[in-house]
N, CA, C and O atoms as a GROMACS GRO file, in nm:
protein
  472
    1MET      N    1   0.089  -1.488  -0.252
    1MET     CA    2   0.142  -1.367  -0.312
    1MET      C    3   0.257  -1.400  -0.406
    1MET      O    4   0.273  -1.334  -0.509
    2SER      N    5   0.336  -1.499  -0.372
    2SER     CA    6   0.451  -1.535  -0.453
    2SER      C    7   0.408  -1.586  -0.590
    2SER      O    8   0.479  -1.564  -0.689
    3ASN      N    9   0.293  -1.654  -0.598
    3ASN     CA   10   0.245  -1.706  -0.726
    3ASN      C   11   0.205  -1.594  -0.821
    3ASN      O   12   0.209  -1.612  -0.943
    4LEU      N   13   0.166  -1.478  -0.767
    4LEU     CA   14   0.128  -1.365  -0.850
    4LEU      C   15   0.248  -1.296  -0.912
    4LEU      O   16   0.235  -1.230  -1.015
    5LEU      N   17   0.364  -1.309  -0.850
    5LEU     CA   18   0.483  -1.239  -0.897
    5LEU      C   19   0.562  -1.327  -0.994
    5LEU      O   20   0.673  -1.372  -0.963
    6THR      N   21   0.504  -1.350  -1.108
    6THR     CA   22   0.572  -1.427  -1.212
    6THR      C   23   0.678  -1.338  -1.277
    6THR      O   24   0.674  -1.216  -1.261
    7PRO      N   25   0.772  -1.397  -1.349
    7PRO     CA   26   0.872  -1.313  -1.418
    7PRO      C   27   0.808  -1.210  -1.511
    7PRO      O   28   0.856  -1.097  -1.520
    8GLN      N   29   0.701  -1.247  -1.580
    8GLN     CA   30   0.635  -1.153  -1.670
    8GLN      C   31   0.577  -1.034  -1.595
    8GLN      O   32   0.587  -0.920  -1.639
    9VAL      N   33   0.516  -1.062  -1.481
    9VAL     CA   34   0.460  -0.954  -1.399
    9VAL      C   35   0.570  -0.864  -1.347
    9VAL      O   36   0.554  -0.742  -1.342
   10CYS      N   37   0.681  -0.922  -1.308
   10CYS     CA   38   0.792  -0.842  -1.256
   10CYS      C   39   0.854  -0.754  -1.364
   10CYS      O   40   0.888  -0.639  -1.337
   11TYR      N   41   0.869  -0.807  -1.485
   11TYR     CA   42   0.920  -0.725  -1.595
   11TYR      C   43   0.822  -0.612  -1.628
   11TYR      O   44   0.862  -0.498  -1.650
   12ALA      N   45   0.693  -0.645  -1.630
   12ALA     CA   46   0.591  -0.543  -1.656
   12ALA      C   47   0.593  -0.436  -1.547
   12ALA      O   48   0.576  -0.317  -1.575
   13ALA      N   49   0.614  -0.477  -1.423
   13ALA     CA   50   0.621  -0.381  -1.312
   13ALA      C   51   0.742  -0.290  -1.327
   13ALA      O   52   0.732  -0.170  -1.300
   14ALA      N   53   0.854  -0.344  -1.371
   14ALA     CA   54   0.974  -0.262  -1.391
   14ALA      C   55   0.952  -0.160  -1.501
   14ALA      O   56   0.992  -0.044  -1.488
   15ILE      N   57   0.890  -0.201  -1.610
   15ILE     CA   58   0.861  -0.109  -1.720
   15ILE      C   59   0.760  -0.004  -1.675
   15ILE      O   60   0.773   0.114  -1.708
   16PHE      N   61   0.659  -0.047  -1.601
   16PHE     CA   62   0.560   0.047  -1.546
   16PHE      C   63   0.628   0.147  -1.452
   16PHE      O   64   0.593   0.265  -1.451
   17GLY      N   65   0.723   0.100  -1.374
   17GLY     CA   66   0.798   0.189  -1.284
   17GLY      C   67   0.875   0.295  -1.361
   17GLY      O   68   0.881   0.410  -1.318
   18ALA      N   69   0.933   0.257  -1.474
   18ALA     CA   70   1.004   0.355  -1.558
   18ALA      C   71   0.907   0.458  -1.613
   18ALA      O   72   0.940   0.577  -1.622
   19PHE      N   73   0.788   0.413  -1.652
   19PHE     CA   74   0.686   0.505  -1.701
   19PHE      C   75   0.640   0.601  -1.591
   19PHE      O   76   0.624   0.720  -1.616
   20ILE      N   77   0.620   0.550  -1.471
   20ILE     CA   78   0.578   0.634  -1.358
   20ILE      C   79   0.687   0.736  -1.324
   20ILE      O   80   0.657   0.850  -1.291
   21THR      N   81   0.813   0.695  -1.332
   21THR     CA   82   0.923   0.788  -1.310
   21THR      C   83   0.918   0.902  -1.410
   21THR      O   84   0.936   1.018  -1.373
   22ALA      N   85   0.894   0.870  -1.536
   22ALA     CA   86   0.886   0.972  -1.639
   22ALA      C   87   0.767   1.065  -1.614
   22ALA      O   88   0.778   1.187  -1.633
   23LEU      N   89   0.656   1.009  -1.572
   23LEU     CA   90   0.539   1.090  -1.541
   23LEU      C   91   0.568   1.188  -1.427
   23LEU      O   92   0.527   1.304  -1.432
   24SER      N   93   0.638   1.141  -1.327
   24SER     CA   94   0.672   1.231  -1.215
   24SER      C   95   0.768   1.341  -1.261
   24SER      O   96   0.760   1.454  -1.213
   25GLN      N   97   0.858   1.309  -1.353
   25GLN     CA   98   0.948   1.412  -1.405
   25GLN      C   99   0.872   1.514  -1.489
   25GLN      O  100   0.907   1.632  -1.488
   26ILE      N  101   0.770   1.471  -1.560
   26ILE     CA  102   0.686   1.565  -1.635
   26ILE      C  103   0.613   1.658  -1.538
   26ILE      O  104   0.601   1.778  -1.564
   27LEU      N  105   0.565   1.604  -1.428
   27LEU     CA  106   0.501   1.689  -1.326
   27LEU      C  107   0.598   1.792  -1.272
   27LEU      O  108   0.562   1.909  -1.254
   28LEU      N  109   0.722   1.751  -1.246
   28LEU     CA  110   0.822   1.846  -1.197
   28LEU      C  111   0.853   1.952  -1.303
   28LEU      O  112   0.874   2.068  -1.270
   29LYS      N  113   0.856   1.912  -1.430
   29LYS     CA  114   0.880   2.009  -1.538
   29LYS      C  115   0.767   2.111  -1.546
   29LYS      O  116   0.792   2.230  -1.565
   30THR      N  117   0.643   2.064  -1.531
   30THR     CA  118   0.532   2.160  -1.536
   30THR      C  119   0.539   2.259  -1.422
   30THR      O  120   0.506   2.376  -1.438
   31GLN      N  121   0.582   2.213  -1.306
   31GLN     CA  122   0.597   2.304  -1.192
   31GLN      C  123   0.712   2.402  -1.217
   31GLN      O  124   0.701   2.520  -1.183
   32ALA      N  125   0.820   2.353  -1.275
   32ALA     CA  126   0.935   2.441  -1.302
   32ALA      C  127   0.901   2.547  -1.405
   32ALA      O  128   0.958   2.656  -1.404
   33ASN      N  129   0.807   2.516  -1.494
   33ASN     CA  130   0.769   2.610  -1.598
   33ASN      C  131   0.670   2.715  -1.551
   33ASN      O  132   0.645   2.811  -1.623
   34THR      N  133   0.613   2.698  -1.432
   34THR     CA  134   0.518   2.797  -1.384
   34THR      C  135   0.593   2.920  -1.334
   34THR      O  136   0.703   2.911  -1.280
   35THR      N  137   0.531   3.033  -1.354
   35THR     CA  138   0.591   3.158  -1.308
   35THR      C  139   0.493   3.226  -1.214
   35THR      O  140   0.374   3.194  -1.212
   36GLY      N  141   0.544   3.318  -1.140
   36GLY     CA  142   0.458   3.395  -1.051
   36GLY      C  143   0.459   3.348  -0.908
   36GLY      O  144   0.425   3.425  -0.818
   37GLU      N  145   0.497   3.223  -0.883
   37GLU     CA  146   0.501   3.177  -0.746
   37GLU      C  147   0.631   3.224  -0.682
   37GLU      O  148   0.740   3.205  -0.737
   38LYS      N  149   0.616   3.284  -0.568
   38LYS     CA  150   0.735   3.336  -0.500
   38LYS      C  151   0.746   3.272  -0.363
   38LYS      O  152   0.647   3.234  -0.301
   39GLY      N  153   0.867   3.262  -0.319
   39GLY     CA  154   0.890   3.205  -0.188
   39GLY      C  155   0.924   3.058  -0.196
   39GLY      O  156   0.882   2.986  -0.287
   40PHE      N  157   1.001   3.016  -0.098
   40PHE     CA  158   1.049   2.878  -0.094
   40PHE      C  159   0.935   2.778  -0.084
   40PHE      O  160   0.932   2.680  -0.158
   41PHE      N  161   0.842   2.802   0.006
   41PHE     CA  162   0.737   2.704   0.031
   41PHE      C  163   0.642   2.690  -0.086
   41PHE      O  164   0.596   2.580  -0.116
   42SER      N  165   0.612   2.800  -0.154
   42SER     CA  166   0.519   2.790  -0.266
   42SER      C  167   0.585   2.721  -0.386
   42SER      O  168   0.515   2.662  -0.468
   43LYS      N  169   0.717   2.727  -0.397
   43LYS     CA  170   0.786   2.660  -0.508
   43LYS      C  171   0.803   2.512  -0.484
   43LYS      O  172   0.792   2.433  -0.578
   44PHE      N  173   0.829   2.472  -0.362
   44PHE     CA  174   0.867   2.334  -0.335
   44PHE      C  175   0.763   2.254  -0.257
   44PHE      O  176   0.768   2.131  -0.256
   45LEU      N  177   0.671   2.320  -0.194
   45LEU     CA  178   0.567   2.249  -0.120
   45LEU      C  179   0.431   2.279  -0.181
   45LEU      O  180   0.347   2.347  -0.122
   46ASN      N  181   0.412   2.226  -0.301
   46ASN     CA  182   0.283   2.239  -0.368
   46ASN      C  183   0.242   2.100  -0.418
   46ASN      O  184   0.319   2.005  -0.408
   47ILE      N  185   0.124   2.092  -0.470
   47ILE     CA  186   0.067   1.961  -0.501
   47ILE      C  187   0.146   1.888  -0.610
   47ILE      O  188   0.163   1.766  -0.602
   48ARG      N  189   0.194   1.960  -0.712
   48ARG     CA  190   0.269   1.893  -0.819
   48ARG      C  191   0.398   1.831  -0.767
   48ARG      O  192   0.431   1.717  -0.800
   49VAL      N  193   0.470   1.906  -0.688
   49VAL     CA  194   0.597   1.855  -0.636
   49VAL      C  195   0.575   1.740  -0.539
   49VAL      O  196   0.646   1.639  -0.545
   50ILE      N  197   0.478   1.752  -0.453
   50ILE     CA  198   0.451   1.646  -0.355
   50ILE      C  199   0.406   1.519  -0.425
   50ILE      O  200   0.452   1.410  -0.391
   51VAL      N  201   0.315   1.531  -0.523
   51VAL     CA  202   0.269   1.412  -0.598
   51VAL      C  203   0.385   1.351  -0.676
   51VAL      O  204   0.398   1.229  -0.684
   52SER      N  205   0.468   1.437  -0.734
   52SER     CA  206   0.582   1.388  -0.812
   52SER      C  207   0.677   1.306  -0.726
   52SER      O  208   0.718   1.197  -0.766
   53TYR      N  209   0.712   1.356  -0.610
   53TYR     CA  210   0.802   1.279  -0.524
   53TYR      C  211   0.734   1.156  -0.466
   53TYR      O  212   0.799   1.055  -0.439
   54GLY      N  213   0.604   1.163  -0.447
   54GLY     CA  214   0.529   1.044  -0.407
   54GLY      C  215   0.535   0.936  -0.513
   54GLY      O  216   0.550   0.817  -0.482
   55LEU      N  217   0.524   0.977  -0.641
   55LEU     CA  218   0.534   0.880  -0.751
   55LEU      C  219   0.674   0.820  -0.759
   55LEU      O  220   0.690   0.701  -0.786
   56LEU      N  221   0.775   0.902  -0.735
   56LEU     CA  222   0.912   0.849  -0.735
   56LEU      C  223   0.931   0.747  -0.623
   56LEU      O  224   0.998   0.646  -0.642
   57PHE      N  225   0.872   0.775  -0.508
   57PHE     CA  226   0.880   0.679  -0.397
   57PHE      C  227   0.806   0.551  -0.433
   57PHE      O  228   0.852   0.441  -0.401
   58LEU      N  229   0.692   0.564  -0.499
   58LEU     CA  230   0.617   0.447  -0.545
   58LEU      C  231   0.701   0.364  -0.642
   58LEU      O  232   0.698   0.241  -0.638
   59THR      N  233   0.777   0.430  -0.728
   59THR     CA  234   0.864   0.361  -0.822
   59THR      C  235   0.969   0.279  -0.749
   59THR      O  236   1.002   0.169  -0.792
   60LEU      N  237   1.022   0.333  -0.640
   60LEU     CA  238   1.119   0.256  -0.562
   60LEU      C  239   1.057   0.126  -0.511
   60LEU      O  240   1.120   0.020  -0.516
   61ALA      N  241   0.935   0.134  -0.463
   61ALA     CA  242   0.866   0.015  -0.414
   61ALA      C  243   0.839  -0.083  -0.528
   61ALA      O  244   0.856  -0.204  -0.512
   62ILE      N  245   0.796  -0.031  -0.643
   62ILE     CA  246   0.771  -0.117  -0.758
   62ILE      C  247   0.899  -0.188  -0.802
   62ILE      O  248   0.897  -0.307  -0.832
   63ASN      N  249   1.009  -0.115  -0.804
   63ASN     CA  250   1.136  -0.176  -0.844
   63ASN      C  251   1.181  -0.284  -0.746
   63ASN      O  252   1.240  -0.384  -0.788
   64GLN      N  253   1.154  -0.267  -0.619
   64GLN     CA  254   1.189  -0.370  -0.522
   64GLN      C  255   1.111  -0.498  -0.548
   64GLN      O  256   1.165  -0.608  -0.536
   65VAL      N  257   0.985  -0.483  -0.584
   65VAL     CA  258   0.904  -0.600  -0.616
   65VAL      C  259   0.953  -0.662  -0.747
   65VAL      O  260   0.962  -0.784  -0.758
   66ALA      N  261   0.984  -0.578  -0.845
   66ALA     CA  262   1.028  -0.628  -0.975
   66ALA      C  263   1.158  -0.706  -0.965
   66ALA      O  264   1.182  -0.800  -1.041
   67LEU      N  265   1.242  -0.669  -0.870
   67LEU     CA  266   1.372  -0.736  -0.857
   67LEU      C  267   1.361  -0.881  -0.809
   67LEU      O  268   1.463  -0.950  -0.799
   68ARG      N  269   1.240  -0.927  -0.779
   68ARG     CA  270   1.224  -1.068  -0.742
   68ARG      C  271   1.262  -1.158  -0.860
   68ARG      O  272   1.318  -1.266  -0.841
   69HIS      N  273   1.230  -1.114  -0.983
   69HIS     CA  274   1.258  -1.196  -1.100
   69HIS      C  275   1.340  -1.125  -1.208
   69HIS      O  276   1.395  -1.191  -1.296
   70VAL      N  277   1.348  -0.994  -1.203
   70VAL     CA  278   1.426  -0.920  -1.303
   70VAL      C  279   1.571  -0.916  -1.254
   70VAL      O  280   1.597  -0.869  -1.144
   71PRO      N  281   1.664  -0.964  -1.334
   71PRO     CA  282   1.805  -0.963  -1.291
   71PRO      C  283   1.855  -0.821  -1.267
   71PRO      O  284   1.815  -0.726  -1.335
   72LEU      N  285   1.942  -0.809  -1.171
   72LEU     CA  286   1.997  -0.678  -1.137
   72LEU      C  287   2.070  -0.616  -1.255
   72LEU      O  288   2.077  -0.493  -1.266
   73SER      N  289   2.125  -0.697  -1.342
   73SER     CA  290   2.195  -0.644  -1.459
   73SER      C  291   2.098  -0.586  -1.563
   73SER      O  292   2.140  -0.510  -1.650
   74VAL      N  293   1.970  -0.620  -1.555
   74VAL     CA  294   1.871  -0.574  -1.652
   74VAL      C  295   1.800  -0.448  -1.604
   74VAL      O  296   1.756  -0.366  -1.686
   75MET      N  297   1.787  -0.430  -1.474
   75MET     CA  298   1.711  -0.317  -1.419
   75MET      C  299   1.762  -0.181  -1.467
   75MET      O  300   1.679  -0.096  -1.501
   76PRO      N  301   1.892  -0.155  -1.471
   76PRO     CA  302   1.935  -0.024  -1.522
   76PRO      C  303   1.894   0.001  -1.666
   76PRO      O  304   1.867   0.115  -1.705
   77CYS      N  305   1.888  -0.104  -1.746
   77CYS     CA  306   1.843  -0.090  -1.885
   77CYS      C  307   1.696  -0.050  -1.891
   77CYS      O  308   1.657   0.035  -1.972
   78ILE      N  309   1.616  -0.110  -1.806
   78ILE     CA  310   1.474  -0.078  -1.804
   78ILE      C  311   1.452   0.063  -1.749
   78ILE      O  312   1.373   0.140  -1.803
   79THR      N  313   1.522   0.097  -1.642
   79THR     CA  314   1.503   0.231  -1.584
   79THR      C  315   1.556   0.341  -1.675
   79THR      O  316   1.508   0.454  -1.669
   80ALA      N  317   1.655   0.310  -1.759
   80ALA     CA  318   1.707   0.410  -1.854
   80ALA      C  319   1.602   0.450  -1.956
   80ALA      O  320   1.609   0.558  -2.014
   81THR      N  321   1.504   0.362  -1.979
   81THR     CA  322   1.398   0.398  -2.074
   81THR      C  323   1.311   0.512  -2.023
   81THR      O  324   1.236   0.570  -2.102
   82SER      N  325   1.319   0.544  -1.895
   82SER     CA  326   1.240   0.657  -1.844
   82SER      C  327   1.279   0.786  -1.914
   82SER      O  328   1.195   0.875  -1.931
   83PHE      N  329   1.406   0.800  -1.954
   83PHE     CA  330   1.448   0.920  -2.025
   83PHE      C  331   1.382   0.929  -2.162
   83PHE      O  332   1.351   1.038  -2.210
   84VAL      N  333   1.361   0.813  -2.224
   84VAL     CA  334   1.292   0.811  -2.353
   84VAL      C  335   1.146   0.851  -2.332
   84VAL      O  336   1.090   0.928  -2.410
   85TRP      N  337   1.084   0.798  -2.227
   85TRP     CA  338   0.946   0.834  -2.195
   85TRP      C  339   0.933   0.984  -2.168
   85TRP      O  340   0.836   1.046  -2.211
   86VAL      N  341   1.029   1.042  -2.097
   86VAL     CA  342   1.025   1.187  -2.069
   86VAL      C  343   1.031   1.264  -2.200
   86VAL      O  344   0.958   1.362  -2.218
   87PHE      N  345   1.117   1.221  -2.291
   87PHE     CA  346   1.128   1.286  -2.422
   87PHE      C  347   0.994   1.281  -2.496
   87PHE      O  348   0.947   1.383  -2.548
   88VAL      N  349   0.932   1.164  -2.500
   88VAL     CA  350   0.806   1.146  -2.571
   88VAL      C  351   0.694   1.227  -2.504
   88VAL      O  352   0.619   1.297  -2.572
   89MET      N  353   0.683   1.216  -2.372
   89MET     CA  354   0.577   1.289  -2.301
   89MET      C  355   0.599   1.440  -2.308
   89MET      O  356   0.503   1.517  -2.318
   90GLY      N  357   0.724   1.482  -2.304
   90GLY     CA  358   0.753   1.625  -2.315
   90GLY      C  359   0.706   1.680  -2.448
   90GLY      O  360   0.651   1.790  -2.454
   91ALA      N  361   0.729   1.604  -2.554
   91ALA     CA  362   0.686   1.648  -2.686
   91ALA      C  363   0.533   1.645  -2.700
   91ALA      O  364   0.474   1.736  -2.756
   92LEU      N  365   0.470   1.540  -2.647
   92LEU     CA  366   0.326   1.525  -2.664
   92LEU      C  367   0.244   1.608  -2.566
   92LEU      O  368   0.147   1.672  -2.604
   93ILE      N  369   0.284   1.607  -2.440
   93ILE     CA  370   0.204   1.673  -2.336
   93ILE      C  371   0.244   1.818  -2.319
   93ILE      O  372   0.158   1.907  -2.315
   94LEU      N  373   0.374   1.844  -2.308
   94LEU     CA  374   0.421   1.980  -2.283
   94LEU      C  375   0.448   2.058  -2.410
   94LEU      O  376   0.482   2.177  -2.404
   95LYS      N  377   0.434   1.993  -2.525
   95LYS     CA  378   0.458   2.056  -2.655
   95LYS      C  379   0.600   2.113  -2.665
   95LYS      O  380   0.621   2.220  -2.722
   96GLU      N  381   0.697   2.039  -2.608
   96GLU     CA  382   0.836   2.081  -2.616
   96GLU      C  383   0.888   2.058  -2.758
   96GLU      O  384   0.845   1.966  -2.828
   97LYS      N  385   0.979   2.143  -2.798
   97LYS     CA  386   1.038   2.133  -2.931
   97LYS      C  387   1.126   2.008  -2.939
   97LYS      O  388   1.208   1.982  -2.851
   98VAL      N  389   1.107   1.932  -3.046
   98VAL     CA  390   1.189   1.813  -3.070
   98VAL      C  391   1.309   1.858  -3.154
   98VAL      O  392   1.297   1.884  -3.274
   99SER      N  393   1.423   1.867  -3.089
   99SER     CA  394   1.544   1.910  -3.159
   99SER      C  395   1.629   1.790  -3.198
   99SER      O  396   1.612   1.679  -3.146
  100ALA      N  397   1.720   1.814  -3.289
  100ALA     CA  398   1.812   1.707  -3.332
  100ALA      C  399   1.897   1.662  -3.214
  100ALA      O  400   1.932   1.544  -3.204
  101ARG      N  401   1.931   1.753  -3.127
  101ARG     CA  402   2.013   1.719  -3.011
  101ARG      C  403   1.939   1.624  -2.916
  101ARG      O  404   1.998   1.529  -2.864
  102LYS      N  405   1.810   1.648  -2.895
  102LYS     CA  406   1.731   1.560  -2.809
  102LYS      C  407   1.714   1.422  -2.872
  102LYS      O  408   1.724   1.320  -2.804
  103VAL      N  409   1.689   1.420  -3.003
  103VAL     CA  410   1.674   1.293  -3.074
  103VAL      C  411   1.804   1.215  -3.066
  103VAL      O  412   1.802   1.093  -3.046
  104LEU      N  413   1.917   1.283  -3.083
  104LEU     CA  414   2.048   1.216  -3.072
  104LEU      C  415   2.067   1.159  -2.931
  104LEU      O  416   2.117   1.048  -2.915
  105GLY      N  417   2.028   1.235  -2.830
  105GLY     CA  418   2.040   1.186  -2.692
  105GLY      C  419   1.958   1.061  -2.668
  105GLY      O  420   2.005   0.966  -2.605
  106VAL      N  421   1.835   1.060  -2.718
  106VAL     CA  422   1.749   0.943  -2.704
  106VAL      C  423   1.808   0.825  -2.781
  106VAL      O  424   1.804   0.711  -2.734
  107ALA      N  425   1.862   0.852  -2.899
  107ALA     CA  426   1.923   0.745  -2.978
  107ALA      C  427   2.043   0.685  -2.906
  107ALA      O  428   2.064   0.564  -2.910
  108ILE      N  429   2.121   0.769  -2.840
  108ILE     CA  430   2.236   0.719  -2.763
  108ILE      C  431   2.190   0.633  -2.645
  108ILE      O  432   2.250   0.530  -2.616
  109ILE      N  433   2.084   0.675  -2.579
  109ILE     CA  434   2.030   0.596  -2.467
  109ILE      C  435   1.983   0.459  -2.517
  109ILE      O  436   2.015   0.356  -2.458
  110ILE      N  437   1.908   0.460  -2.626
  110ILE     CA  438   1.857   0.333  -2.681
  110ILE      C  439   1.973   0.245  -2.727
  110ILE      O  440   1.972   0.124  -2.704
  111ALA      N  441   2.072   0.305  -2.792
  111ALA     CA  442   2.189   0.227  -2.834
  111ALA      C  443   2.262   0.169  -2.714
  111ALA      O  444   2.308   0.054  -2.718
  112GLY      N  445   2.273   0.247  -2.607
  112GLY     CA  446   2.338   0.198  -2.487
  112GLY      C  447   2.266   0.080  -2.424
  112GLY      O  448   2.329  -0.015  -2.378
  113VAL      N  449   2.133   0.088  -2.424
  113VAL     CA  450   2.054  -0.023  -2.372
  113VAL      C  451   2.075  -0.147  -2.457
  113VAL      O  452   2.093  -0.257  -2.405
  114ILE      N  453   2.072  -0.130  -2.587
  114ILE     CA  454   2.091  -0.244  -2.678
  114ILE      C  455   2.229  -0.304  -2.663
  114ILE      O  456   2.243  -0.426  -2.654
  115ILE      N  457   2.331  -0.219  -2.660
  115ILE     CA  458   2.468  -0.269  -2.646
  115ILE      C  459   2.488  -0.342  -2.515
  115ILE      O  460   2.555  -0.444  -2.510
  116SER      N  461   2.430  -0.290  -2.409
  116SER     CA  462   2.449  -0.354  -2.278
  116SER      C  463   2.383  -0.492  -2.272
  116SER      O  464   2.420  -0.574  -2.189
  117ARG      N  465   2.287  -0.517  -2.357
  117ARG     CA  466   2.218  -0.645  -2.355
  117ARG      C  467   2.277  -0.746  -2.452
  117ARG      O  468   2.231  -0.860  -2.458
  118LEU      N  469   2.377  -0.706  -2.529
  118LEU     CA  470   2.439  -0.800  -2.625
  118LEU      C  471   2.527  -0.900  -2.554
  118LEU      O  472   2.587  -0.986  -2.619
   0.00000   0.00000   0.00000
């Protein structure tokens, strides 16, 4: 098993984990945008929310595996890209409006990742 976990695989797993995190956040957004459901259990115990939190738990496991070769100082940079993925998926999948404020936020995140790696 150790031979399969090369540094390249671990970096790819970390990036995949960030993508899965973004996907779970998109699922939560779609649930938040639904109307008509009333009551605590119907809002929080439905398939979208359960799958979303399951994906987040899966991301925790993926990140633990990725940390075998990805330095701890690099992981926050990789996980921060999930916000960029949420922005992109929100625009493409949910047809959210791309505002200058959102673009500025994504630019700040990307700049922060770049600066932290200098």
